[in-house]
C-alpha positions as CSV (number, residue, x, y, z in Angstrom):
1,X,-15.1,-12.6,-4.9
2,X,-15.3,-11.1,-1.4
3,X,-13.4,-7.9,-0.5
4,X,-13.5,-6.2,2.9
5,X,-11.6,-3.1,4.1
6,X,-10.8,-2.0,7.6
7,X,-8.9,1.3,8.1
8,X,-7.9,1.8,11.7
9,X,-7.1,5.5,11.8
10,X,-9.6,8.0,12.9
11,X,-7.3,11.0,12.7
12,X,-6.3,10.2,9.1
13,X,-9.8,9.9,7.7
14,X,-9.6,13.1,5.8
15,X,-6.2,12.1,4.5
16,X,-7.5,8.8,3.4
17,X,-10.8,10.0,2.0
18,X,-11.2,8.5,-1.4
19,X,-8.8,5.7,-0.4
20,X,-10.2,2.6,-2.2
21,X,-8.5,-0.7,-2.5
22,X,-9.2,-3.2,-5.1
23,X,-8.1,-6.8,-5.2
24,X,-9.1,-9.7,-7.3
25,X,-8.1,-13.3,-8.0
26,X,-8.7,-15.5,-11.0
27,X,-10.0,-18.2,-8.7
28,X,-10.9,-18.1,-5.0
29,X,-12.3,-15.5,-2.7
30,X,-10.0,-12.9,-1.3
31,X,-10.6,-10.8,1.9
32,X,-8.4,-7.7,2.2
33,X,-7.7,-5.7,5.4
34,X,-5.9,-2.4,5.1
35,X,-4.2,-0.7,8.0
36,X,-2.4,2.7,8.3
37,X,0.1,3.1,11.2
38,X,2.9,5.3,12.4
39,X,5.9,4.4,14.5
40,X,5.7,5.4,18.1
41,X,8.8,5.6,20.3
42,X,8.5,4.5,23.9
43,X,11.1,4.5,26.7
44,X,11.1,1.5,29.0
45,X,12.0,1.5,32.8
46,X,15.5,0.6,31.8
47,X,15.8,3.8,29.7
48,X,15.8,1.8,26.4
49,X,14.0,3.4,23.5
50,X,11.8,1.0,21.4
51,X,9.7,1.6,18.3
52,X,6.3,0.1,17.8
53,X,3.6,0.7,15.2
54,X,0.3,2.1,16.3
55,X,-2.8,3.8,15.0
56,X,-1.9,7.5,14.9
57,X,-3.5,9.9,17.4
58,X,-2.4,12.8,15.2
59,X,-0.5,13.1,12.0
60,X,1.3,16.2,10.8
61,X,3.3,17.0,7.6
62,X,6.5,14.9,7.5
63,X,4.9,12.0,9.3
64,X,5.7,8.6,7.7
65,X,2.7,6.4,7.5
66,X,3.0,2.6,7.0
67,X,0.3,1.1,4.9
68,X,-0.2,-2.7,5.1
69,X,-2.7,-4.7,3.1
70,X,-3.3,-8.2,4.3
71,X,-5.1,-10.5,1.9
72,X,-6.5,-13.9,2.9
73,X,-8.0,-16.7,0.9
74,X,-11.4,-17.2,2.4
75,X,-12.5,-19.6,-0.4
76,X,-12.4,-23.3,-0.6
77,X,-9.7,-23.6,-3.3
78,X,-6.3,-22.2,-3.9
79,X,-6.3,-18.7,-5.3
80,X,-3.9,-17.6,-8.0
81,X,-3.4,-14.5,-10.2
82,X,-4.2,-12.2,-7.2
83,X,-3.8,-8.5,-8.0
84,X,-4.0,-5.8,-5.4
85,X,-4.4,-2.2,-6.6
86,X,-3.8,0.6,-4.0
87,X,-4.0,4.3,-4.7
88,X,-1.4,6.4,-2.8
89,X,-3.5,8.5,-0.5
90,X,-4.0,12.2,-1.3
91,X,-1.6,14.6,0.4
92,X,1.0,11.9,0.8
93,X,4.1,11.0,-1.2
94,X,5.3,7.5,-1.8
95,X,8.6,6.8,0.0
96,X,11.0,5.4,-2.6
97,X,11.9,1.7,-2.3
98,X,9.4,1.1,0.5
99,X,6.9,-1.2,-1.4
100,X,7.0,-4.8,-0.2
101,X,5.3,-8.0,-0.9
102,X,6.6,-11.6,-0.8
103,X,6.1,-13.4,-4.0
104,X,4.7,-10.3,-5.7
105,X,5.7,-8.2,-8.6
106,X,5.3,-4.5,-7.7
107,X,4.4,-1.9,-10.4
108,X,3.6,1.8,-10.2
109,X,1.4,4.4,-11.9
110,X,1.8,8.1,-12.2
111,X,-1.4,8.7,-14.1
112,X,-4.1,7.7,-11.6
113,X,-3.9,4.0,-12.3
114,X,-4.4,4.1,-16.1
115,X,-1.0,2.6,-16.8
116,X,1.5,0.7,-14.7
117,X,5.2,-0.2,-15.0
118,X,8.2,-1.1,-12.9
119,X,9.6,1.9,-11.0
120,X,12.4,2.8,-13.3
121,X,10.1,2.8,-16.3
122,X,7.2,5.0,-15.1
123,X,6.9,8.1,-17.2
124,X,5.4,11.5,-16.7
125,X,5.2,14.6,-19.0
126,X,7.7,17.2,-17.9
127,X,7.2,21.0,-17.9
128,X,8.8,21.1,-21.3
129,X,6.2,18.7,-22.7
130,X,8.6,15.8,-23.0
131,X,8.3,12.4,-21.3
132,X,10.7,11.8,-18.4
133,X,11.1,9.3,-15.6
134,X,8.6,9.9,-12.8
135,X,9.9,10.6,-9.3
136,X,8.6,8.3,-6.6
137,X,6.8,11.3,-5.1
138,X,4.8,11.5,-8.4
139,X,3.4,8.0,-8.2
140,X,-0.3,7.8,-7.7
141,X,-1.0,4.1,-7.5
142,X,0.8,0.8,-6.6
143,X,-0.2,-2.6,-7.9
144,X,1.0,-6.0,-6.6
145,X,0.7,-9.0,-8.8
146,X,1.0,-12.1,-6.4
147,X,2.8,-14.9,-8.2
148,X,2.1,-17.7,-5.8
149,X,-0.9,-19.9,-5.1
150,X,-2.6,-18.8,-1.9
151,X,-4.1,-21.8,-0.2
152,X,-7.5,-21.7,1.6
153,X,-7.2,-20.1,5.0
154,X,-3.7,-18.7,4.3
155,X,-2.8,-15.0,4.1
156,X,0.0,-12.8,2.9
157,X,0.7,-9.0,3.1
158,X,1.8,-6.2,0.8
159,X,2.4,-2.6,1.6
160,X,4.3,0.6,1.3
161,X,5.3,3.8,3.2
162,X,4.2,7.3,2.4
163,X,5.1,10.7,3.9
164,X,2.4,13.3,4.7
165,X,2.9,16.4,2.6
């Protein structure tokens, strides 16, 4: 299997240090490209404000970062059982409900990727020592389980949003 990463954000390198993405497929070769972007507002000559995504020049606490992982089948046969594991970068908090991925089941971890479950079933130990539902800001990892067959030369994307702490 072939995996490649490209993170296009010089100013967030410290934030993304330790950011490692894992992907695998039961069959086929998968190439993964990861991008971190922020929304930038521009005002046109007509005075209309538009939003576009761009590589951040600077990022401060409260900035929402859009993470997109594009995966492509670079093999010669259809790939199935594709799984993409993505840690939520340090010093960020997952934005509830923002994970996306067509034809993918999304599960979360709050223990560094040791265990995964659907959002409403992720558990953490509370200050009283009892298990409780994890808050989205306590998630540490996201996993997408792609349920389709990805044909050679085809790609799809998964991702999420996080806010810098």
